[in-house]
VOBA-328693 format. One record per residue (C-alpha): x negated, y, z; residue number from 1; residue in one letter. Coordinates in Angstrom, 3 decimals, padded with zeros to 6 digits. Example, Ala and Ser with C-alpha at 12.3 -4.5 7.8 and 13.67 -1.06 7.14 Angstrom:
2
<xx=-012.300 yy=-004.500 zz=007.800 nr=1 rest=a>
<xx=-013.670 yy=-001.060 zz=007.140 nr=2 rest=s>
***
This chain:
181
<xx=-031.778 yy=001.659 zz=-031.539 nr=1 rest=m>
<xx=-030.985 yy=005.059 zz=-030.007 nr=2 rest=t>
<xx=-027.659 yy=005.717 zz=-028.394 nr=3 rest=i>
<xx=-025.911 yy=008.929 zz=-029.389 nr=4 rest=g>
<xx=-023.977 yy=011.246 zz=-027.128 nr=5 rest=w>
<xx=-020.601 yy=010.011 zz=-028.410 nr=6 rest=f>
<xx=-021.532 yy=006.408 zz=-027.580 nr=7 rest=d>
<xx=-022.715 yy=007.488 zz=-024.130 nr=8 rest=r>
<xx=-019.347 yy=009.162 zz=-023.591 nr=9 rest=l>
<xx=-017.571 yy=005.940 zz=-024.561 nr=10 rest=r>
<xx=-019.684 yy=004.020 zz=-022.041 nr=11 rest=i>
<xx=-019.087 yy=006.610 zz=-019.312 nr=12 rest=e>
<xx=-015.361 yy=006.472 zz=-019.984 nr=13 rest=r>
<xx=-015.310 yy=002.725 zz=-019.373 nr=14 rest=l>
<xx=-017.487 yy=003.081 zz=-016.254 nr=15 rest=v>
<xx=-015.202 yy=005.828 zz=-014.894 nr=16 rest=w>
<xx=-012.049 yy=003.789 zz=-015.586 nr=17 rest=m>
<xx=-013.648 yy=000.772 zz=-013.894 nr=18 rest=l>
<xx=-014.550 yy=002.883 zz=-010.864 nr=19 rest=d>
<xx=-010.943 yy=004.039 zz=-010.496 nr=20 rest=q>
<xx=-009.756 yy=000.421 zz=-010.453 nr=21 rest=q>
<xx=-012.257 yy=-000.945 zz=-007.924 nr=22 rest=i>
<xx=-011.561 yy=001.635 zz=-005.214 nr=23 rest=y>
<xx=-010.821 yy=-001.098 zz=-002.674 nr=24 rest=d>
<xx=-014.464 yy=-002.182 zz=-002.736 nr=25 rest=l>
<xx=-016.775 yy=-000.702 zz=-000.115 nr=26 rest=p>
<xx=-018.409 yy=002.539 zz=-001.298 nr=27 rest=r>
<xx=-021.942 yy=001.161 zz=-001.616 nr=28 rest=a>
<xx=-020.711 yy=-001.866 zz=-003.568 nr=29 rest=r>
<xx=-018.664 yy=000.370 zz=-005.878 nr=30 rest=r>
<xx=-021.679 yy=002.563 zz=-006.627 nr=31 rest=i>
<xx=-023.868 yy=-000.472 zz=-007.286 nr=32 rest=a>
<xx=-021.214 yy=-001.917 zz=-009.603 nr=33 rest=t>
<xx=-021.008 yy=001.319 zz=-011.588 nr=34 rest=r>
<xx=-024.781 yy=001.444 zz=-011.991 nr=35 rest=r>
<xx=-024.974 yy=-002.218 zz=-012.978 nr=36 rest=e>
<xx=-022.225 yy=-001.959 zz=-015.605 nr=37 rest=v>
<xx=-023.653 yy=001.279 zz=-017.003 nr=38 rest=r>
<xx=-027.170 yy=-000.199 zz=-017.291 nr=39 rest=a>
<xx=-025.879 yy=-003.411 zz=-018.884 nr=40 rest=n>
<xx=-023.782 yy=-001.488 zz=-021.401 nr=41 rest=l>
<xx=-026.663 yy=000.811 zz=-022.332 nr=42 rest=l>
<xx=-028.924 yy=-002.190 zz=-022.850 nr=43 rest=e>
<xx=-026.301 yy=-004.071 zz=-024.859 nr=44 rest=a>
<xx=-025.571 yy=-000.949 zz=-026.914 nr=45 rest=s>
<xx=-029.223 yy=-000.702 zz=-027.882 nr=46 rest=a>
<xx=-029.177 yy=-004.368 zz=-028.973 nr=47 rest=d>
<xx=-025.807 yy=-004.846 zz=-030.718 nr=48 rest=v>
<xx=-024.251 yy=-001.377 zz=-030.863 nr=49 rest=g>
<xx=-021.840 yy=000.376 zz=-028.561 nr=50 rest=t>
<xx=-018.661 yy=-000.788 zz=-030.265 nr=51 rest=g>
<xx=-019.663 yy=-004.444 zz=-030.061 nr=52 rest=e>
<xx=-020.906 yy=-004.094 zz=-026.465 nr=53 rest=a>
<xx=-017.599 yy=-002.555 zz=-025.386 nr=54 rest=l>
<xx=-015.624 yy=-005.193 zz=-027.278 nr=55 rest=r>
<xx=-017.566 yy=-008.009 zz=-025.601 nr=56 rest=r>
<xx=-017.099 yy=-006.620 zz=-022.112 nr=57 rest=i>
<xx=-013.341 yy=-006.313 zz=-022.612 nr=58 rest=g>
<xx=-011.186 yy=-003.733 zz=-020.925 nr=59 rest=g>
<xx=-011.923 yy=-002.074 zz=-017.621 nr=60 rest=s>
<xx=-008.850 yy=-003.653 zz=-015.994 nr=61 rest=r>
<xx=-010.033 yy=-007.221 zz=-016.575 nr=62 rest=g>
<xx=-013.551 yy=-006.380 zz=-015.474 nr=63 rest=l>
<xx=-012.268 yy=-004.664 zz=-012.325 nr=64 rest=a>
<xx=-010.141 yy=-007.690 zz=-011.471 nr=65 rest=e>
<xx=-013.223 yy=-009.932 zz=-011.762 nr=66 rest=q>
<xx=-015.196 yy=-007.716 zz=-009.369 nr=67 rest=y>
<xx=-012.314 yy=-007.576 zz=-006.895 nr=68 rest=l>
<xx=-011.863 yy=-011.355 zz=-007.022 nr=69 rest=r>
<xx=-015.565 yy=-011.845 zz=-006.434 nr=70 rest=a>
<xx=-015.413 yy=-009.583 zz=-003.374 nr=71 rest=e>
<xx=-012.065 yy=-010.572 zz=-001.854 nr=72 rest=f>
<xx=-011.130 yy=-013.914 zz=-003.417 nr=73 rest=g>
<xx=-007.910 yy=-014.851 zz=-005.221 nr=74 rest=d>
<xx=-005.486 yy=-014.227 zz=-002.379 nr=75 rest=r>
<xx=-003.510 yy=-010.965 zz=-002.137 nr=76 rest=p>
<xx=-005.451 yy=-008.109 zz=-000.562 nr=77 rest=r>
<xx=-004.848 yy=-004.811 zz=001.201 nr=78 rest=h>
<xx=-004.701 yy=-001.475 zz=-000.579 nr=79 rest=s>
<xx=-006.210 yy=001.644 zz=000.955 nr=80 rest=w>
<xx=-004.759 yy=003.721 zz=-001.874 nr=81 rest=i>
<xx=-001.240 yy=002.495 zz=-001.074 nr=82 rest=g>
<xx=-001.736 yy=003.213 zz=002.621 nr=83 rest=a>
<xx=-003.089 yy=006.722 zz=002.015 nr=84 rest=i>
<xx=-000.279 yy=007.522 zz=-000.419 nr=85 rest=t>
<xx=002.335 yy=006.389 zz=002.094 nr=86 rest=a>
<xx=000.589 yy=008.287 zz=004.890 nr=87 rest=a>
<xx=000.825 yy=011.491 zz=002.848 nr=88 rest=g>
<xx=004.261 yy=011.198 zz=001.291 nr=89 rest=f>
<xx=006.207 yy=009.836 zz=004.279 nr=90 rest=t>
<xx=005.835 yy=013.034 zz=006.356 nr=91 rest=p>
<xx=006.792 yy=015.136 zz=003.339 nr=92 rest=l>
<xx=009.965 yy=013.157 zz=002.760 nr=93 rest=i>
<xx=010.855 yy=012.902 zz=006.448 nr=94 rest=l>
<xx=010.304 yy=016.630 zz=007.041 nr=95 rest=n>
<xx=012.443 yy=017.418 zz=003.994 nr=96 rest=f>
<xx=015.288 yy=015.232 zz=005.286 nr=97 rest=v>
<xx=015.054 yy=016.729 zz=008.787 nr=98 rest=l>
<xx=015.019 yy=020.311 zz=007.502 nr=99 rest=s>
<xx=018.003 yy=019.626 zz=005.216 nr=100 rest=e>
<xx=019.944 yy=018.170 zz=008.154 nr=101 rest=a>
<xx=019.120 yy=021.211 zz=010.283 nr=102 rest=t>
<xx=020.093 yy=023.539 zz=007.449 nr=103 rest=g>
<xx=023.401 yy=021.727 zz=007.035 nr=104 rest=a>
<xx=024.072 yy=022.083 zz=010.772 nr=105 rest=f>
<xx=023.287 yy=025.818 zz=010.620 nr=106 rest=a>
<xx=025.587 yy=026.238 zz=007.602 nr=107 rest=d>
<xx=028.346 yy=024.477 zz=009.534 nr=108 rest=g>
<xx=027.818 yy=026.795 zz=012.507 nr=109 rest=v>
<xx=028.004 yy=029.844 zz=010.211 nr=110 rest=r>
<xx=031.212 yy=028.568 zz=008.605 nr=111 rest=a>
<xx=032.932 yy=027.637 zz=011.881 nr=112 rest=a>
<xx=031.669 yy=030.238 zz=014.343 nr=113 rest=h>
<xx=029.819 yy=032.945 zz=012.420 nr=114 rest=g>
<xx=027.057 yy=033.347 zz=014.963 nr=115 rest=s>
<xx=025.849 yy=032.027 zz=018.291 nr=116 rest=g>
<xx=023.407 yy=029.651 zz=019.911 nr=117 rest=t>
<xx=024.117 yy=025.940 zz=019.630 nr=118 rest=f>
<xx=022.416 yy=022.715 zz=020.621 nr=119 rest=a>
<xx=021.827 yy=020.198 zz=017.846 nr=120 rest=y>
<xx=020.824 yy=016.687 zz=018.838 nr=121 rest=s>
<xx=018.977 yy=016.118 zz=015.560 nr=122 rest=g>
<xx=019.002 yy=012.953 zz=013.491 nr=123 rest=l>
<xx=019.305 yy=010.002 zz=015.807 nr=124 rest=m>
<xx=015.982 yy=008.242 zz=016.550 nr=125 rest=f>
<xx=014.013 yy=010.537 zz=014.219 nr=126 rest=l>
<xx=014.178 yy=013.978 zz=015.756 nr=127 rest=q>
<xx=014.201 yy=015.668 zz=019.153 nr=128 rest=h>
<xx=017.035 yy=018.011 zz=020.076 nr=129 rest=a>
<xx=017.034 yy=021.521 zz=018.633 nr=130 rest=q>
<xx=018.439 yy=024.876 zz=019.622 nr=131 rest=t>
<xx=019.883 yy=026.687 zz=016.629 nr=132 rest=v>
<xx=020.591 yy=030.425 zz=016.916 nr=133 rest=t>
<xx=022.610 yy=031.877 zz=014.062 nr=134 rest=v>
<xx=023.186 yy=035.613 zz=013.716 nr=135 rest=d>
<xx=024.604 yy=036.418 zz=010.287 nr=136 rest=g>
<xx=021.928 yy=035.505 zz=007.789 nr=137 rest=a>
<xx=019.244 yy=035.211 zz=010.473 nr=138 rest=d>
<xx=018.421 yy=031.679 zz=011.670 nr=139 rest=l>
<xx=016.123 yy=030.809 zz=014.553 nr=140 rest=q>
<xx=015.158 yy=027.262 zz=015.456 nr=141 rest=l>
<xx=013.370 yy=025.773 zz=018.419 nr=142 rest=s>
<xx=012.593 yy=022.113 zz=019.038 nr=143 rest=g>
<xx=013.385 yy=019.423 zz=016.526 nr=144 rest=g>
<xx=009.988 yy=017.730 zz=016.269 nr=145 rest=g>
<xx=009.497 yy=014.105 zz=015.352 nr=146 rest=w>
<xx=010.550 yy=011.590 zz=017.973 nr=147 rest=s>
<xx=008.423 yy=008.648 zz=019.052 nr=148 rest=f>
<xx=010.400 yy=006.316 zz=016.769 nr=149 rest=t>
<xx=009.699 yy=008.585 zz=013.775 nr=150 rest=a>
<xx=005.965 yy=008.178 zz=014.386 nr=151 rest=y>
<xx=006.397 yy=004.410 zz=014.719 nr=152 rest=i>
<xx=008.398 yy=004.369 zz=011.469 nr=153 rest=l>
<xx=005.637 yy=006.348 zz=009.747 nr=154 rest=w>
<xx=003.000 yy=003.901 zz=010.994 nr=155 rest=l>
<xx=005.024 yy=000.877 zz=009.842 nr=156 rest=l>
<xx=005.537 yy=002.398 zz=006.385 nr=157 rest=i>
<xx=001.775 yy=002.994 zz=006.072 nr=158 rest=v>
<xx=000.994 yy=-000.587 zz=007.149 nr=159 rest=i>
<xx=003.518 yy=-002.133 zz=004.778 nr=160 rest=f>
<xx=002.716 yy=000.125 zz=001.807 nr=161 rest=a>
<xx=-000.986 yy=-000.643 zz=002.124 nr=162 rest=g>
<xx=-000.459 yy=-004.294 zz=003.125 nr=163 rest=r>
<xx=-002.949 yy=-003.603 zz=005.923 nr=164 rest=l>
<xx=-002.138 yy=-006.803 zz=007.842 nr=165 rest=w>
<xx=-004.147 yy=-008.591 zz=005.133 nr=166 rest=r>
<xx=-007.200 yy=-006.615 zz=006.215 nr=167 rest=l>
<xx=-007.034 yy=-008.098 zz=009.718 nr=168 rest=f>
<xx=-006.282 yy=-011.586 zz=008.425 nr=169 rest=r>
<xx=-009.370 yy=-011.432 zz=006.205 nr=170 rest=r>
<xx=-011.671 yy=-010.428 zz=009.079 nr=171 rest=s>
<xx=-010.376 yy=-013.273 zz=011.280 nr=172 rest=s>
<xx=-010.927 yy=-015.772 zz=008.453 nr=173 rest=q>
<xx=-014.479 yy=-014.519 zz=008.016 nr=174 rest=v>
<xx=-015.183 yy=-015.055 zz=011.726 nr=175 rest=r>
<xx=-013.749 yy=-018.584 zz=011.601 nr=176 rest=v>
<xx=-015.790 yy=-019.530 zz=008.549 nr=177 rest=s>
<xx=-018.938 yy=-018.049 zz=010.098 nr=178 rest=a>
<xx=-018.375 yy=-020.133 zz=013.227 nr=179 rest=a>
<xx=-018.082 yy=-023.291 zz=011.074 nr=180 rest=d>
<xx=-021.639 yy=-022.823 zz=009.760 nr=181 rest=d>
***
């Protein structure tokens, strides 16, 4: 039985959706899984038809969960996607908050004094001190970078969002079980 282009697209859609859900697997394992599922579906499609082959395999979510369980076991696991998302969005949010605080300070200086150069201590524990120079509508800033605690906060958010402590726990359990053999 030949497989038409529409059926091939249906198979590729499932393979692509599966790939998006098994991103925590190592790259080589993910590629091998894609190739294996694609080959099995093409073979099954030739035997029983694409619709039946896709029905028998179930959804991509269930299949992805089976592959992830086979690789990592049943216990909760880390998430690189969560860690990367947190690593990208935390600086955006923190920089927004810091710039809004600085802008509010500058607006207060304009309202109270009109113009001048003022020291602003920044948000406590998150920002270094700044020098704010206001001259009418002109605003000049110097300083105000992230403090050491802001970097520590960013690192902790990344670790907790990605549950990265589970990565280290897994590697220590592997070493213990290897020593038992």
